[in-house]
VEXLUM-868018 format. One record per atom (N, C-alpha, C): residue in one letter; x, y, z. Coordinates in steps of 0.2 Angstrom, whole numbers, padded with zeros to 4 digits, always signed. Layout:
REM residues N
AXYZ;...
REM end
This chain:
REM residues 269
M-0211-0417+0189;M-0215-0412+0193;M-0220-0408+0191;K-0226-0410+0195;K-0231-0405+0192;K-0232-0400+0195;L-0237-0393+0190;L-0237-0389+0193;L-0244-0388+0192;N-0244-0385+0202;N-0254-0383+0199;N-0254-0378+0194;Y-0258-0374+0195;Y-0262-0368+0188;Y-0259-0363+0194;R-0259-0361+0201;R-0254-0354+0203;R-0249-0355+0200;D-0246-0361+0202;D-0236-0363+0199;D-0237-0357+0190;K-0242-0363+0187;K-0242-0361+0181;K-0242-0355+0178;I-0246-0351+0183;I-0247-0343+0179;I-0243-0339+0183;I-0238-0340+0187;I-0232-0338+0189;I-0229-0339+0185;A-0224-0345+0181;A-0222-0346+0178;A-0222-0341+0168;A-0228-0341+0169;A-0231-0338+0163;A-0227-0332+0164;I-0230-0330+0170;I-0227-0323+0171;I-0221-0320+0171;L-0218-0323+0173;L-0209-0323+0173;L-0205-0325+0166;I-0208-0328+0163;I-0207-0329+0156;I-0208-0324+0154;A-0214-0322+0150;A-0214-0315+0150;A-0213-0308+0151;I-0210-0309+0159;I-0206-0302+0162;I-0199-0305+0157;T-0195-0308+0158;T-0187-0310+0154;T-0190-0308+0147;I-0196-0312+0145;I-0195-0311+0135;I-0195-0300+0136;L-0200-0296+0139;L-0199-0292+0141;L-0192-0289+0141;L-0190-0291+0147;L-0183-0289+0147;L-0177-0288+0140;I-0179-0295+0138;I-0173-0297+0134;I-0175-0293+0128;G-0180-0290+0126;G-0183-0286+0122;G-0179-0280+0120;Y-0180-0277+0129;Y-0179-0271+0130;Y-0171-0269+0130;F-0167-0275+0131;F-0163-0275+0129;F-0157-0276+0126;A-0161-0281+0121;A-0160-0283+0113;A-0161-0279+0108;L-0168-0276+0108;L-0171-0270+0104;L-0171-0263+0109;I-0175-0262+0112;I-0176-0257+0114;I-0172-0250+0115;K-0169-0254+0119;K-0164-0250+0123;K-0159-0245+0118;P-0156-0253+0114;P-0149-0250+0108;P-0153-0243+0105;K-0161-0244+0102;K-0164-0241+0099;K-0167-0232+0101;Y-0165-0235+0106;Y-0168-0228+0112;Y-0160-0223+0111;K-0155-0227+0113;K-0146-0224+0113;K-0146-0222+0105;D-0148-0224+0100;D-0148-0221+0095;D-0150-0216+0094;I-0156-0214+0095;I-0162-0207+0096;I-0158-0202+0098;Q-0156-0204+0104;Q-0152-0199+0108;Q-0148-0197+0105;T-0142-0203+0100;T-0134-0199+0099;T-0138-0196+0090;H-0145-0197+0087;H-0147-0192+0080;H-0147-0185+0084;Q-0153-0187+0089;Q-0155-0180+0093;Q-0150-0177+0093;K-0143-0178+0096;K-0139-0174+0097;K-0134-0173+0090;N-0135-0175+0085;N-0131-0173+0079;N-0136-0169+0077;L-0141-0170+0077;L-0148-0165+0073;L-0146-0158+0075;K-0142-0159+0082;K-0142-0152+0086;K-0138-0148+0085;E-0132-0152+0082;E-0125-0150+0079;E-0126-0151+0074;V-0130-0152+0068;V-0130-0149+0063;V-0134-0145+0061;Q-0141-0144+0064;Q-0144-0139+0064;Q-0140-0127+0066;K-0136-0132+0071;K-0132-0126+0075;K-0126-0125+0068;T-0122-0129+0066;T-0119-0131+0058;T-0123-0125+0052;Q-0129-0126+0052;Q-0135-0125+0049;Q-0137-0115+0049;D-0135-0114+0055;D-0139-0109+0057;D-0132-0103+0055;E-0125-0104+0057;E-0120-0105+0055;E-0118-0102+0049;I-0120-0106+0045;I-0119-0104+0038;I-0123-0099+0036;K-0129-0101+0042;K-0133-0095+0036;K-0133-0089+0037;A-0128-0087+0045;A-0125-0081+0046;A-0121-0077+0042;Q-0120-0082+0038;Q-0111-0081+0037;Q-0112-0080+0029;I-0117-0081+0025;I-0124-0082+0019;I-0126-0072+0022;A-0128-0073+0027;A-0132-0065+0027;A-0127-0060+0028;E-0119-0064+0029;E-0117-0059+0030;E-0111-0055+0022;I-0114-0059+0017;I-0111-0061+0009;I-0111-0053+0007;P-0117-0051+0008;P-0117-0044+0004;P-0114-0037+0006;D-0113-0038+0013;D-0109-0035+0017;D-0101-0033+0016;L-0098-0043+0017;L-0093-0043+0013;L-0091-0042+0008;K-0094-0043+0001;K-0093-0041-0006;K-0092-0035-0006;N-0096-0030-0004;N-0094-0022-0004;N-0089-0020+0000;A-0093-0024+0006;A-0082-0022+0009;A-0077-0023+0005;I-0075-0029+0001;I-0072-0032-0004;I-0068-0029-0008;L-0075-0025-0015;L-0074-0021-0019;L-0075-0013-0018;K-0074-0012-0008;K-0072-0006-0008;K-0066-0007-0007;L-0063-0009-0004;L-0055-0010-0002;L-0053-0012-0012;Y-0054-0015-0015;Y-0052-0017-0021;Y-0051-0007-0025;E-0056-0004-0022;E-0058+0004-0024;E-0052+0009-0025;D-0053+0009-0016;D-0047+0012-0013;D-0042+0011-0016;T-0038+0004-0016;T-0034+0003-0020;T-0030+0003-0026;S-0035+0004-0028;S-0036+0006-0039;S-0031+0013-0037;V-0037+0017-0034;V-0035+0026-0033;V-0028+0027-0030;I-0027+0021-0026;I-0017+0024-0023;I-0013+0022-0029;T-0014+0015-0031;T-0010+0011-0036;T-0008+0015-0040;A-0016+0019-0046;A-0015+0024-0049;A-0010+0030-0048;K-0008+0032-0044;K-0001+0037-0043;K+0003+0031-0043;F+0007+0025-0046;F+0014+0024-0048;F+0012+0021-0056;V+0018+0024-0057;V+0020+0023-0064;V+0019+0013-0067;P+0017+0009-0071;P+0014+0005-0067;P+0019+0000-0071;I+0020-0006-0067;I+0030-0009-0069;I+0029-0009-0075;A+0026-0011-0081;A+0023-0013-0086;A+0027-0009-0090;D+0028-0004-0087;D+0030+0004-0093;D+0035+0009-0089;V+0038+0004-0085;V+0044+0008-0080;V+0049+0007-0080;Q+0050+0002-0086;Q+0057+0000-0087;Q+0056+0000-0097;N+0052+0004-0099;N+0050+0004-0103;N+0052+0012-0106;Q+0060+0013-0112;Q+0063+0018-0112;Q+0058+0024-0115;I+0054+0022-0121;I+0051+0025-0124;I+0045+0029-0120;Y+0041+0024-0116;Y+0036+0028-0109;Y+0040+0032-0106;I+0044+0033-0105;I+0046+0039-0101;I+0049+0044-0106;D+0051+0041-0109;D+0054+0048-0116;D+0048+0051-0118;K+0042+0048-0120;K+0036+0051-0122;K+0036+0058-0118;Y+0033+0057-0109;Y+0033+0060-0104;Y+0038+0065-0104;M+0044+0062-0105;M+0052+0070-0102;M+0051+0074-0111;Q+0048+0071-0115;Q+0051+0075-0121;Q+0043+0079-0122;K+0038+0079-0117;K+0032+0083-0119;K+0032+0089-0114;F+0037+0087-0110;F+0039+0093-0104;F+0042+0097-0107;A+0046+0094-0109;A+0053+0098-0114;A+0049+0105-0121;D+0045+0099-0121;D+0042+0104-0129;D+0038+0109-0124;D+0033+0108-0119;D+0029+0114-0114;D+0032+0120-0112;C+0038+0119-0111;C+0043+0122-0108;C+0047+0125-0110;K+0048+0122-0116;K+0055+0126-0120;K+0061+0125-0121;V+0063+0118-0120;V+0071+0119-0116;V+0070+0111-0121;K+0078+0110-0122;K+0080+0104-0127;K+0081+0098-0122;L+0078+0093-0124;L+0080+0086-0121;L+0087+0082-0124;L+0089+0083-0120;L+0097+0082-0124;L+0100+0073-0123;S+0095+0069-0117;S+0098+0063-0115;S+0090+0062-0110;V+0088+0055-0111;V+0086+0051-0104;V+0091+0045-0102;E+0092+0043-0098;E+0096+0039-0094;E+0091+0032-0089;L+0093+0025-0094;L+0088+0021-0088;L+0091+0018-0085;K+0093+0019-0079;K+0094+0011-0074;K+0089+0007-0072;E+0092+0003-0072;E+0088-0004-0069;E+0083-0005-0063;A+0075-0005-0065;A+0072-0004-0057;A+0075-0008-0052;K+0075-0009-0045;K+0076-0013-0040;K+0070-0010-0034;L+0071-0017-0033;L+0066-0017-0023;L+0070-0013-0017;T+0067-0006-0014;T+0069-0003-0009;T+0063-0004-0003;P+0066-0002+0003;P+0061-0002+0012;P+0058+0007+0008;I+0055+0006+0010;I+0051+0014+0010;I+0054+0016+0017;E+0057+0023+0015;E+0056+0027+0021;E+0053+0029+0024;Y+0050+0028+0032;Y+0046+0033+0035;Y+0049+0040+0038;Y+0047+0046+0037;Y+0048+0051+0042;Y+0046+0052+0045;Y+0047+0054+0048;Y+0045+0056+0057;Y+0050+0060+0063;N+0048+0063+0066;N+0049+0067+0072;N+0054+0061+0079;T+0057+0060+0078;T+0064+0058+0083;T+0063+0061+0091;V+0062+0057+0095;V+0058+0059+0101;V+0066+0057+0106;S+0070+0063+0109;S+0074+0062+0114;S+0072+0065+0119;D+0070+0057+0125;D+0068+0059+0133;D+0074+0061+0137;N+0077+0067+0135;N+0081+0072+0137;N+0079+0073+0149;F+0073+0073+0149;F+0070+0076+0155;F+0066+0070+0156;G+0066+0063+0157;G+0064+0057+0157;G+0063+0057+0166;D+0069+0058+0169;D+0073+0060+0176;D+0070+0063+0180;M+0070+0069+0178;M+0067+0075+0179;M+0057+0075+0180;R+0052+0072+0175;R+0047+0071+0174;R+0046+0066+0178;K+0050+0061+0179;K+0050+0056+0182;K+0050+0056+0193;A+0053+0060+0194;A+0054+0062+0202;A+0049+0066+0203;A+0046+0070+0196;A+0040+0077+0198;A+0033+0073+0198;D+0033+0068+0193;D+0027+0065+0194;D+0025+0062+0199;V+0020+0063+0203;V+0018+0061+0211;V+0011+0057+0208;D+0009+0057+0201;D+0000+0055+0199;D+0001+0051+0195;G+0009+0051+0190;G+0009+0049+0185;G+0004+0052+0178;S+0003+0058+0178;S+0000+0062+0173;S+0004+0065+0168;L+0008+0065+0172;L+0017+0069+0168;L+0018+0060+0164;A+0019+0054+0166;A+0020+0052+0162;A+0014+0049+0155;K+0007+0050+0158;K+0004+0049+0153;K+0001+0054+0148;Q+0005+0060+0149;Q+0005+0066+0143;Q+0009+0065+0141;Y+0016+0062+0140;Y+0023+0060+0138;Y+0021+0053+0133;A+0017+0052+0135;A+0015+0043+0132;A+0011+0046+0126;E+0007+0052+0127;E+0000+0053+0119;E+0006+0059+0115;Q+0011+0061+0118;Q+0014+0066+0114;Q+0017+0062+0111;T+0020+0058+0111;T+0023+0053+0109;T+0021+0046+0104;A+0018+0044+0107;A+0015+0039+0101;A+0014+0039+0095;E+0012+0044+0093;E+0013+0045+0084;E+0019+0041+0083;S+0025+0044+0085;S+0031+0044+0081;S+0034+0038+0086;K+0032+0034+0091;K+0032+0028+0093;K+0031+0024+0087;A+0024+0025+0086;A+0021+0020+0081;A+0023+0019+0074;V+0025+0025+0072;V+0027+0025+0065;V+0037+0023+0066;S+0038+0025+0071;S+0046+0021+0070;S+0045+0014+0071;Q+0040+0007+0075;Q+0040+0003+0076;Q+0038-0003+0070;R+0034+0005+0062;R+0030+0001+0059;R+0034-0002+0054;A+0033-0009+0053;A+0036-0012+0048;A+0036-0011+0039;K+0045-0010+0039;K+0046-0005+0032;K+0044-0008+0025;E+0039-0009+0022;E+0037-0012+0016;E+0040-0010+0010;S+0041-0014+0005;S+0046-0013-0001;S+0043-0010-0008;I+0047-0005-0010;I+0044-0003-0018;I+0047-0002-0024;M+0045-0003-0028;M+0051-0002-0035;M+0052+0002-0037;Q+0058+0005-0037;Q+0062+0012-0039;Q+0065+0009-0044;T+0065+0014-0049;T+0068+0015-0056;T+0073+0022-0056;Q+0078+0024-0058;Q+0078+0029-0057;Q+0080+0031-0066;Y+0080+0040-0066;Y+0081+0042-0073;Y+0089+0045-0072;G+0093+0048-0077;G+0094+0053-0077;G+0093+0058-0084;I+0092+0064-0083;I+0088+0066-0090;I+0095+0072-0090;S+0094+0075-0094;S+0099+0081-0096;S+0094+0086-0103;I+0097+0093-0102;I+0090+0098-0104;I+0096+0102-0107;H+0094+0106-0108;H+0095+0114-0110;H+0093+0120-0112;G+0092+0126-0108;G+0087+0130-0107;G+0090+0136-0103;T+0085+0141-0105;T+0084+0146-0098;T+0084+0145-0093;Q+0084+0151-0087;Q+0083+0150-0083;Q+0076+0148-0080;K+0069+0151-0084;K+0064+0153-0083;K+0063+0148-0086;C+0066+0143-0093;C+0063+0139-0095;C+0065+0132-0091;V+0069+0130-0090;V+0072+0124-0083;V+0069+0126-0077;W+0067+0131-0073;W+0062+0132-0069;W+0056+0129-0072;A+0052+0130-0077;A+0045+0126-0079;A+0046+0120-0079;Y+0051+0117-0080;Y+0053+0111-0081;Y+0052+0106-0075;L+0056+0111-0071;L+0057+0107-0060;L+0051+0107-0060;E+0044+0112-0061;E+0038+0115-0059;E+0034+0108-0064;A+0035+0106-0068;A+0031+0101-0073;A+0032+0094-0071;L+0040+0093-0069;L+0041+0085-0065;L+0038+0087-0057;K+0037+0092-0056;K+0036+0092-0047;K+0027+0088-0048;N+0022+0089-0052;N+0017+0092-0058;N+0014+0084-0060;F+0022+0081-0060;F+0018+0076-0065;F+0012+0070-0060;D+0009+0066-0062;D+0003+0064-0060;D+0006+0056-0058;K+0012+0058-0057;K+0015+0048-0056;K+0017+0053-0049;T+0017+0045-0046;T+0025+0047-0039;T+0030+0047-0043;L+0033+0052-0041;L+0042+0054-0042;L+0044+0059-0037;T+0051+0058-0037;T+0055+0062-0032;T+0060+0061-0036;V+0062+0069-0035;V+0069+0072-0038;V+0076+0072-0034;D+0079+0069-0037;D+0085+0066-0032;D+0088+0071-0030;S+0093+0078-0038;S+0097+0082-0038;S+0096+0084-0044;V+0097+0091-0046;V+0097+0094-0050;V+0107+0097-0048;T+0110+0096-0059;T+0117+0100-0057;T+0116+0103-0061;M+0120+0110-0061;M+0117+0117-0068;M+0125+0116-0069;G+0125+0118-0077;G+0134+0119-0080;G+0134+0125-0077;D+0130+0129-0076;D+0133+0136-0073;D+0126+0140-0070;G+0127+0139-0064;G+0121+0141-0059;G+0120+0148-0064;S+0123+0154-0065;S+0120+0161-0065;S+0117+0160-0074;F+0118+0156-0079;F+0114+0156-0083;F+0119+0160-0087;G+0125+0163-0088;G+0129+0167-0092;G+0131+0173-0089;K+0126+0176-0082;K+0124+0183-0079;K+0133+0185-0076;N+0135+0180-0073;N+0140+0182-0071;N+0146+0181-0074;E+0148+0178-0081;E+0150+0180-0084;E+0151+0187-0088;A+0146+0187-0089;A+0141+0193-0094;A+0145+0199-0089;E+0145+0198-0083;E+0144+0205-0081;E+0153+0204-0081;A+0157+0200-0078;A+0163+0202-0079;A+0167+0203-0086;L+0164+0201-0091;L+0167+0207-0098;L+0162+0211-0098;N+0158+0215-0095;N+0155+0219-0097;N+0150+0218-0102;V+0150+0216-0103;V+0143+0212-0110;V+0137+0212-0104;S+0130+0216-0112;S+0125+0216-0111;S+0122+0209-0111;L+0117+0202-0108;L+0114+0200-0109;L+0108+0196-0107;P+0103+0196-0113;P+0095+0195-0109;P+0095+0192-0103;D+0089+0196-0097;D+0091+0192-0090;D+0088+0185-0092;S+0090+0180-0091;S+0088+0170-0091;S+0080+0171-0088;K+0080+0173-0080;K+0074+0171-0078;K+0068+0175-0082;E+0067+0180-0088;E+0063+0181-0089;E+0062+0178-0098;A+0069+0174-0101;A+0069+0173-0108;A+0066+0166-0109;D+0062+0168-0116;D+0060+0158-0117;D+0064+0157-0122;E+0068+0161-0125;E+0074+0156-0128;E+0079+0157-0129;E+0084+0155-0129;E+0091+0156-0127;E+0094+0161-0133;T+0098+0164-0131;T+0101+0171-0133;T+0107+0170-0131;T+0112+0170-0139;T+0119+0170-0137;T+0123+0177-0141;V+0126+0181-0135;V+0132+0189-0138;V+0138+0185-0137;D+0140+0188-0142;D+0149+0190-0144;D+0151+0192-0137;A+0157+0191-0137;A+0158+0195-0131;A+0165+0194-0132;G+0170+0196-0137;G+0175+0197-0142;G+0179+0192-0141;E+0186+0190-0146;E+0192+0187-0146;E+0185+0178-0145;N+0184+0179-0149;N+0177+0172-0153;N+0174+0168-0148;K+0174+0174-0142;K+0170+0170-0135;K+0162+0170-0138;K+0159+0168-0135;K+0151+0167-0134;K+0148+0168-0127;I+0144+0172-0126;I+0140+0168-0118;I+0133+0167-0120;S+0129+0164-0117;S+0125+0161-0118;S+0118+0164-0113;N+0113+0164-0112;N+0108+0165-0107;N+0107+0157-0103;A+0107+0152-0107;A+0105+0146-0106;A+0109+0140-0105;T+0109+0136-0099;T+0115+0129-0098;T+0114+0122-0101;D+0117+0115-0098;D+0116+0110-0095;D+0113+0109-0090;V+0107+0105-0089;V+0106+0103-0083;V+0105+0095-0084;R+0105+0092-0077;R+0106+0087-0076;R+0102+0085-0072;I+0097+0080-0072;I+0091+0081-0069;I+0091+0072-0065;V+0091+0071-0062;V+0090+0066-0058;V+0086+0061-0053;V+0080+0059-0057;V+0073+0058-0056;V+0074+0050-0052;T+0065+0048-0047;T+0067+0042-0045;T+0057+0042-0048;L+0059+0036-0050;L+0050+0033-0051;L+0048+0027-0049;Y+0041+0026-0047;Y+0041+0022-0042;Y+0033+0016-0044;S+0035+0013-0042;S+0030+0008-0048;S+0026+0002-0040;V+0020-0002-0042;V+0019-0006-0038;V+0013-0011-0043;Y+0013-0014-0039;Y+0010-0022-0047;Y+0001-0019-0043;E-0004-0019-0051;E-0010-0019-0047;E-0013-0024-0046;M-0019-0021-0041;M-0023-0028-0037;M-0027-0028-0042;A-0027-0037-0042;A-0033-0039-0047;A-0038-0039-0045;K-0044-0036-0047;K-0052-0038-0044;K-0055-0041-0042;P-0055-0043-0036;P-0058-0051-0037;P-0063-0052-0038;N-0066-0058-0039;N-0071-0062-0042;N-0077-0062-0036;V-0080-0060-0035;V-0085-0061-0027;V-0092-0062-0031;E-0095-0061-0037;E-0100-0065-0040;E-0100-0071-0038;D-0095-0077-0039;D-0095-0083-0040;D-0095-0085-0033;V-0093-0081-0027;V-0093-0081-0021;V-0100-0084-0019;S-0103-0076-0021;S-0111-0076-0017;S-0116-0081-0022;S-0115-0082-0026;S-0119-0086-0030;S-0118-0094-0027;N-0112-0096-0026;N-0112-0102-0022;N-0115-0102-0014;
REM end
């Protein structure tokens, strides 16, 4: 079958169109899809880059916040006896002996007990709602309930707070001295710059010889004013002193010191 000129032109056009379509579907369309995919990935990468830049911009503030937290924590932990020292008999003896020397009492002994981890107790006012029914009956607009909630919010919050644990070490301290000196020693314990509680104070003679001296009609220097012990003869080989033995039980508290955060490596990276 012979094609005339017109048919040849039409056939050529059809062939050209076919080649163009094949090229579009085989080459151009896949490439266009790849371009769209790359553009989408580029937007995601740019978004991630912007987020990272924003985080980097926050690093100085975050660094300062971390260092501030470390400094505040260090101030608090400085009030506690270091864990490395709390079980060191020599460390505690040094302080107790200094207090004894300053207050002019005799330090007889310091007994150390084993440290233990104990929950911290919170002290707060326990609220008993004895008039709840009456308040509800009168509370037509809810104002009384709101007022009561505000008044008890602090106690409620503290009562629901989780109890943290702390290391406690108990010491039994035995001293001998006049009332003035014993009182001074207790004051020294009170002013100790580490966290300490006085659990008990037991005196051999709470009157520091006064009651016994009066009963035997013997003159004895007032223990409240005496810096040194005085012993008087009460007859029949009996001696009366204006000093007495005192047993003091104290508890020292310890926590681990927080390691200083290395924020320089973070900011440099």
